[in-house]
C-alpha positions in Angstrom: 0.0 0.0 0.0 1.3 3.4 -0.9 2.0 5.9 1.8 -0.2 9.0 2.0 1.3 12.3 1.2 1.5 15.0 3.9 -1.4 16.9 2.3 -3.5 13.8 2.4 -2.5 13.1 6.0 -3.5 16.6 7.1 -6.9 16.1 5.3 -7.4 12.8 7.1 -6.6 14.4 10.4 -8.9 17.4 9.8 -11.7 15.1 8.7 -11.3 12.9 11.8 -11.4 16.0 14.1 -14.5 17.3 12.3 -16.3 14.0 12.4 -15.4 13.1 16.0 -15.1 16.4 17.8 -17.1 18.9 15.7 -16.6 22.1 13.7 -15.9 24.1 16.9 -12.4 22.6 17.2 -9.3 22.6 15.0 -6.0 20.8 14.9 -3.8 22.5 17.5 -0.5 20.7 17.2 1.2 18.1 15.0 4.3 16.0 15.2 5.7 14.0 12.3 7.5 10.6 12.8 8.7 8.0 10.3 5.4 6.1 9.8 3.2 8.0 12.3 1.7 11.4 12.3 0.6 12.7 15.7 -1.9 15.5 16.2 -4.3 17.0 18.7 -7.1 19.5 18.7 -8.4 22.4 20.7 -11.3 24.8 20.5 -11.2 27.4 17.8 -12.4 30.0 20.3 -9.2 30.8 22.2 -11.2 31.7 25.3 -12.2 28.1 25.7 -9.9 25.3 26.8 -10.9 21.7 26.1 -9.6 19.0 28.4 -9.5 15.2 28.3 -8.3 14.6 24.8 -4.8 13.2 24.3 -2.6 12.5 21.3 -4.2 11.1 18.2 -1.9 8.9 16.1 -2.4 8.4 12.4 -0.6 5.6 10.6 0.7 7.2 7.4 0.6 4.0 5.3 -3.1 3.3 5.6 -4.7 6.2 7.4 -5.8 4.2 10.5 -6.1 6.2 13.7 -5.4 5.4 17.3 -6.8 7.9 19.8 -5.7 8.3 23.4 -6.9 10.2 26.5 -5.1 13.0 28.3 -3.5 10.5 30.7 -1.3 9.3 27.8 1.6 11.3 26.6 2.8 11.3 23.0 5.9 9.1 23.7 3.8 6.5 25.5 1.2 6.5 22.7 3.9 6.1 20.1 5.4 3.2 21.9 2.0 1.5 22.3 1.0 2.0 18.6 4.4 1.0 17.2 4.4 -2.1 19.4 0.9 -3.0 18.1 1.9 -2.4 14.5 5.0 -4.6 14.9 2.8 -7.4 16.4 0.4 -6.9 13.5 3.2 -7.2 10.9 4.4 -10.5 12.5 0.9 -11.9 12.6 0.3 -11.0 9.0 2.9 -13.5 8.0 0.4 -16.1 9.0 -2.9 -14.3 8.5 -2.5 -11.7 5.8 -5.6 -9.6 6.5 -5.1 -9.3 10.3 -5.9 -5.9 11.7 -4.8 -5.2 15.3 -7.7 -2.8 15.7 -10.3 -5.5 15.0 -11.6 -7.3 18.1 -13.9 -9.7 16.2 -11.4 -12.5 15.6 -11.9 -16.0 17.0 -8.8 -18.2 17.5 -9.2 -21.5 15.8 -6.8 -24.4 16.4 -7.0 -26.4 13.1 -4.8 -29.4 13.8 -2.2 -30.7 16.2 0.5 -33.0 15.2 0.1 -36.0 17.5 2.9 -38.4 17.9 4.2 -40.1 21.1 7.5 -38.3 20.7 5.9 -34.9 19.9 5.7 -32.1 22.4 3.4 -30.1 20.2 0.2 -30.6 22.2 2.0 -29.9 25.5 3.6 -26.8 24.1 0.3 -25.6 22.7 -1.4 -26.1 26.0 1.4 -24.3 27.8 1.0 -21.3 25.6 -2.8 -21.3 26.1 -2.5 -21.6 29.8 0.2 -18.9 30.0 -2.1 -16.5 28.1 -5.1 -17.4 30.3 -7.4 -18.6 27.6 -10.9 -18.7 28.9 -14.6 -19.2 28.0 -17.9 -17.8 29.1 -21.0 -19.5 30.4 -24.4 -18.2 31.7 -25.5 -18.9 35.2 -29.0 -19.6 36.4 -29.8 -15.9 36.4 -28.6 -15.6 32.8 -25.5 -13.6 33.9 -22.3 -14.2 32.0 -19.6 -15.9 34.0 -16.0 -16.1 32.7 -13.8 -19.1 33.4 -10.2 -19.9 32.6 -9.4 -23.3 31.0 -7.2 -25.7 33.0 -4.8 -28.2 31.5 -7.3 -31.1 31.6 -10.0 -29.1 29.9 -7.6 -28.0 27.1 -6.4 -31.6 26.6 -10.0 -32.7 26.3 -11.2 -30.0 23.9 -8.1 -30.3 21.7 -8.7 -34.0 21.1 -10.9 -33.1 18.1 -9.8 -30.3 15.9 -10.6 -27.8 14.6 -11.6 -26.1 17.8 -12.8 -22.5 18.1 -11.3 -21.0 21.3 -13.3 -17.8 20.8 -12.5 -14.1 21.1 -9.8 -12.8 23.5 -8.8 -9.3 24.4 -5.1 -10.3 24.4 -5.3 -12.1 21.0 -2.2 -10.4 19.5 -0.1 -11.5 22.5 -1.5 -15.1 22.3 -0.7 -15.2 18.6 2.8 -13.8 19.1 3.4 -16.4 21.8 2.1 -19.2 19.5 4.4 -18.0 16.7 7.4 -17.7 19.0 6.8 -21.2 20.5 6.3 -23.0 17.3 5.8 -21.4 13.9 4.2 -24.6 12.6 1.2 -24.6 15.0 -1.8 -24.9 12.7 -4.1 -22.0 13.7 -6.4 -19.6 11.8 -8.6 -16.7 12.7 -12.3 -16.7 12.1 -13.8 -13.2 11.9 -17.3 -12.5 13.2 -19.2 -9.6 11.8 
């Protein structure tokens, strides 16, 4: 994908501010980094001072935006976004369309190489336990209860693959751990709309 020009980047930032904060504000500061453009906004009326908003980071390559609150400084936001984008790049080696901002992915374990001499199943279970893979149930009052899998439960559900392990807020970390443990684990992502 071709990187946006600085004129296009400013237009994207202005449109974002207009659509998300209104026409009573304007871009108040900008900082330009290699692959990220940072900006913020403030009221056009200089007698008014808005509070609560933090840095807004725009990825130059594709125009995606990451917005932070006032408790997050520019450097902290840059570190967080660059870390996310690096994870995304690594995961895209295995799942080309992966988007770190999308929270609608389900982790699916497709197959496990089973051999008496193989440690694949144990390594996979170790990764899943380390990353606190869990599942939800509903109690008698129809309230959602969250539970973490234990080793025995994972051994049982992984007997028949493929198995959908559902959505997880720390999915990127789980996938990076799977990749770093064994790049040949056979997993995919199923996207829910």
